[in-house]
N, C-alpha and C positions, 0 to 999 in steps of 0.2 A: 557554623552553617552559612553558606553564601546567601546574601540578601537577594531574594528573587524579585522580579519585576512586579510592581503593584498595579494591576490593571484598574483603570478608572471605572469599569463596569463589572457587575457581578458575574461570576462564573456560572455556567449551566449546572443545574442540580436537579435530582429527581424530586425535590420538594415541590417543584412546579409540575403538577399532574398533567399539564398540557405539553410538556417537553418530551423530546425523543429520549432523554435520559430516563424518564419514568417508564416509557414504553419498553426500553431495553431491560430495565430492572424486573418488570412484571411479565414480559412476554419473550424477549429475545434470549436472555440468559437462561431462563428455565427451559429453553429448547436447546441451546448450545451445550450446556453442561451435561445433560443426559446423552447428547451425541458423543461426547468424549467418553462417557461411561460405557456406551455401547461399543465403541471402538476397542477399548481395553477389554471388555467382556468377550469380544470375538476372539481376541488373541488368547485370553484365558481358556476359552472353550477348546482351542486347539491344544493347549498345554496339558489339559486334563488327560489326554490319551498318551502323553509321553511320560515315561517312568524315570528318566534321568534326574539325578539330584539337581542339576542346573535348571531344568524345566520346572521342577517342583518349587524351587526357590523363586523363580520368576513368577510362577503362579501365585505364590504367597504374597509377593510384592505387589502384583497386579490387584489382588483383592484389597490390599491396604490402600492403594491409590483410589480405587472405587469408593472405599469407605470415606476417605478424606474429601473427595469431590462431593459426595452425597451430603456430608456434614456442612461443607461450604454452601451448597445450594440451600440447605435448611436455614443456615444463618441469614442468608439474603432474604428469604421469605418472611422471617420474623424480625427483620431490621436489627440483626445482630451486629456486633462490633467488629471492625476490621482489626486483625491482630498482627503482631510483628511477623515478618517473614523469617523463617529459620535459616541460619547460615548453612548453605550447601556447597560452599567453596567456589561458586560461580559469581559472575558480575552482578552489580546492581541489586544488592541487598540493603546496604547501608543507606543509600539515597532514599529508598522507600521508608525504611524504619525511622530515619531522622525526621522526615516530614510528617510521618504518622504520629510521632511523639508530640508534635505541635498541635494536634487536633484534640479538642476536649469535649466531653459530654456527647451531645447528639452529633457533633461533627464526625465522630467515628462510626456512626450508624450507616448502614448501606442506603437507607432512604434519605440521608441528609448530606452525605459526604460530597466534596468537590468531585464532579463526575469524571473529569479528565483523569484525575488521580485514581479514582476507583476502577475505571476500565483498565488502565495500565497495570495497576496493582493486581487485578484479577489474573491477568495472563502471566505476570511474574510469579504469582502464588501458585498457579497451575504448574508452571515449570518447576517450582520447588518440589512438588509432589513427586515428579519423575526424577529430578536431579538428585534427590536423597537416596535413590535406590542404586543397586548394582547392575541390574539387568535392563532397566528401562531408561537409562540416561540419554540414549541416542534416539529415543522414540518420539516421533512427531504424531500426535493423535489426530491431526487434521490432514495428514497427507492423503489418505484414501479419498476424501471429498475433493481435495485439490485436483487429484489425478482424474477423477470422474468428470469434473466440470471442464477440465482442459479437453478431454476426449469429446465431450458434448459440444464443444465449440469448433468441431472439425470443418464445418462448411465455411465459417468466417476465416479460419486459419488458412485454408486452401486458397480462398479468394484473395487474401492479402499477400500470400506467397506469390501467386501469379502476377499480381499488380506490381509488387516490388521488383521481382525478377525482370519484368518487362522494362521498368524504369532503369534498372542497373545496366541493362543491355543497350540502352540508348546512349549515343555519344554526343548528342546535341543538347541535352537537357539543361546544362548549366550555361549555355550560350545566352548572352543578352539577358542575364537574370536581373539586372538592375532596371529593366523596363517594367513598368507597371503592368500587372496581369500576365507576366511571363509564364512559360510552361513550368519552370521550377517553382515559382511562387504558388501556382495552383496545386502542384504536387505536394509541396510543403504543407499547405493548409489541409489537404486531404489526409496526409499522414498524421498530423497533429490531432485532427479530429478523431481519427481511428484510435489514437492513444488515449485521448480524453474519454471517449465512450467505452473503451475497453474496461474502464473502472466500473462499468455496470455489473461486471462479473465479480461481485464481492460476496463470498460465501457466507459471511456473517449476516448478510442481509437477504439471502435467498430464501429465508423461511417462508415469506409470503409472496415471493416473486415467481410467477408461473414460467414454465419452460418457454412458452410462446413469447412472453415479454422479453426474456433473455435473448432469444434469437432476434427479435426486432431491434433491441438495443445494440446488437452486434452487427447490424446491417452495415455494409461498408461500401456500397455503390455510391457513385457521385450524387445521384438523386437523393439517396438517404442522407448523405453528409449535408447536403444543402438544407434538407428538411430539419435535421438535427441542429443545425446552426441557429435556427430560430429559438432554440431552447437554451442558448448560451446567454445568460442574463448580463454578464459583463464579459466583453470579448476584447482582450488586449493583443490578439494575434497580429493585427497590422503593425503594432508597435514592436512586437517580437521580430517580425520579418525585417523591419527597417533596421533594427539593432543587429540582427545576424548578418546583414549585408556588409556590416563594418568589420566582421570577424573573418580572419583568414587562418586556416589550420589550427583552430582553437580546441579547447577542451570543454566537453559537456559532462556534467555530473547529473545522475538521475537518482533521487532518493525514492526508492521503489515502494510500491504498495502491495498489491495482490500478486500471487503466483498464478500460473496457468495462463489463461488468455490475455490478461492484462500485462503480464510479464512479456508475453509474445509480442504485444503491440509496442512495448518499450523497446524490444529488440528491433522491431520493424522500423520505428522512428530513428533509432540510433544508427542502424545500417543505412537507412536512406541518407542521413546527414553525412555519414562517412563516405559512402559509395557514389552519391549522386550530386553532392554539393562541395564547394571549396571552403565551407565554413568550419568544418569539424574534422579532426584527425584522430581524436581520442575520446572515448566515453568511459567514465568511471561509474559503476553501479554500486549503490549502497543498499544493503539488505538488512535483515533482522538477525539477531544473535540467538533468539529463542522462538518457538512457535508463538505467533503473535496475531491477535485479532482474527483468528481462524485461518485466514488465507494468505497472510503476508509471506514475502519471499525469504527463504532461508538459503544458505550457501548451496545445499544439496538441490533445492528447487531450481536454482539458477542453471546448473549444468544439466539437470534432468530434463528440463524443458527443451533444450537443444537436442539432447540425445534421443528423446522420444520422437522427434521429427524424422530421425534416421531408422527408427524401428517400424518396419512395415506392418508388424502385427498389432502395434498399439492402436492405431486408428481403424484397423480392420473391423473391430466390433462396434464402432461408432454408429449412430443412427444415420449419418451420411458419410460413409467411408470414401476414401479417395478413389476416383475413377482412374482408368488407364492413363498414364502420363502424369497424373497429379502427384503421385508419390515421388516422381522425379523432380517436380517443382519443390517439394518439401526437402528433398535431399540436396538440391542445389542451394537452397536457402541455408540449411543447417551446416553444410560444408563451408560456406562462406563465413558463417558466424564462428565456426571452430577456427577458421583461419584468422579471423579478427582476434580471437582469444590468444592464439599462438603468437601473433605479431604484436600484441599489446594494444591494439586498437580498441578492443573491449577489455575492461578490467573490472574485477570485483574489488571493493575497497579492503577486503580481508582475503587471505588465501582461500582458494576454491575448496580446499579440504578442511576448512575450519569446523571443528565439532560444535554441536549445540552448546550454548552457554559459555563458550570459551571466553575467558576474561583477560587474555594476554594483552589485548589492545583495547581495553574497555572504553576509553574515551572516543576512539575512532569508530569502532564497530558496535560498541555497546550503548552509546548514547541514545540510539534510536529506540531502545526498549526501556528507557527511563520514563518517569512520569513528567519530566520537565517540558514546558512549552518551548518553542524555538525562540521566543522572546528572551529566554534565559540562556540561550546557547553561548553568547559572547562571554558570559561569566562562568558558567559551569563546564563548558567544553571548549576552552580557547584553542587547544591543539586542533580540534576538528574544524573550528572556524578558520584557522590558518590554512588548513588543507583545502577547504571549500573556496577560499579566496584565490587559490591558484586556478580556479575554473573560470571560463568565460561566461558560462550560464549554468545555474543549478536549477534543475527541474524537480519540483516536489509533486509527487503523484498522489491523488486520492483524497478522501474525506478526512481521515485522521491526520495526515500531514497538514491539511488546511486548518483543521481545528487547532493543531499545535502552533501553527504560524501565528494565529490570532488569539491564542490563549483560551479558546473555547469559551469566550465571554459573550454576553448579550450586548454587543456593539449596536448602536443605531445603524441600520442597514446602509445609510449613506455616508458613514464614516469612511474617509479615504483608506484604501487598503494599506497604503504605506504607513499611515498613522497606527493602524491596528497591529503592525509588525513590531511596534515598540522598539527596544534597543537593537533589534536585528535590522531595522530599516537602514538601507544604504550600505550595509557591510558586505553584501554580495549581490551580484545580479541574479535575480531569481524569477522563476516562472512557476506558478501553481496551476495545475490542471485538476479540477475538482468537480465531480458530479455531486450534487447536494444530497447528503444523507444524514445531516444533523442540523441542529438549530442555528448555530452561530454563522454569521455571514457579515461581510463588510464590503464597501466599495461599489454598491449598486447605485445607478442613477436615481434621481428623485422620482417618486411615484411608482416604481417597479414593484416594491414590496406591497404597497397598498392595493395595486391592481391584482396581483397574484393572490393576495389574501382572499379576494372575492372569487376569482376565477378558478384557482387551484389551491385550496387551503393547505394541502400537504406539500407545497412546492419546496419547502426547506428540507424535506426528508425523503421524498419519493425516489430520488435518483433520476428523475426525468428532466431535471434542469441542471445547469452547470454554470460555473464561472471560470474564466481564464484570466488570471491576474498576474501582472508583470511589474517588477520594480527593479530599477537599475542601481548599480553600485555607485556610491558617491566617492569621488576622488578625495583622499585624505590630504 
């Protein structure tokens, strides 16, 4: 087994009853798992009326999946032990089982286990229940909620489509971009902030988030962006802008987080950089190989998000459907994105038709659904690191990617972000856009954490605050 990075500070664990890990164990997962059961039950209900042998076989398998999920939920509630993942012929079984074998006694209990490991293990274990079947292998139990949340974001989607199409039509935007406060710089900051706060749409955290809060977090007007910038506790965007100005026809990689609206804002930023700036000519997107943390991007989600913009019926039933002419804005946007895919300006790191759980290219596409922190990436996934090093900038989206970058540890909040990256420091030029939804954090100025502990005690986990963290590659 590869010797993993030894973090100098303890990892987050539900043993701390004040931690978000504890809240997840006793509140979030007991909501998420029954949601999966309900989704499978809805399919089973339809199968009851079908008499074909195939339908009845699928129904039997569906009932078995529900039974397994119920047993898993029961084990969590009584601090049961994490058990080995059964070999299902797909990727990332051995890596979990090998590390699990090193846990002894209470370390295997749901209430004591390393929390980053436990959360990742849960979603791989859920995938196992489906992957071991004949009829449910291609089923994503989270897709209905992804689709509904995408539809509910129609107002913000239309607003951003109009904004970007207007920018693309301008011929003077990139002129004089080296001047401080140029139109291109202002547009860049707007687009990055839209992509940052798009992470507010995290389905695994919408259990307690009201619809009005979601709409507020997705506000994309200039005034809203200026207001939201006040909540960015570390803001390296000026450094990013200065760096980008040195890049010509470069490559951007985006390690994606959520499907739906956040993926849409990823596309918006990528298209802006390709169509409106001289900095980027190619964007490579990295998604997940299995249904992951409820709302993360799968290969199917990637193309479906674009195709839905061309389907006039999809947003017709939204609370704010497109008005006359607005569907054309969405069509213009989606047509351009399809052109980017055809020309290679947009690329998915794996083939677009990659099936769930495919293990053909496990290190490139499958690494993102392992339990490993990105501090361990140089040792456990050297081929992936080699691929990322071809990029001029690697953008890590969202809370889980941030947790993995810093090992989900209790770093002192003023620890330099670069130090918290451990062995990944300086290997690639990276940017992390993260809205704060978990306890770990590093790189804050002196006094910020102390102030917020008094003013907004839930600042680490509420999703109302964010950090934008940048680290440049070191020349070897």
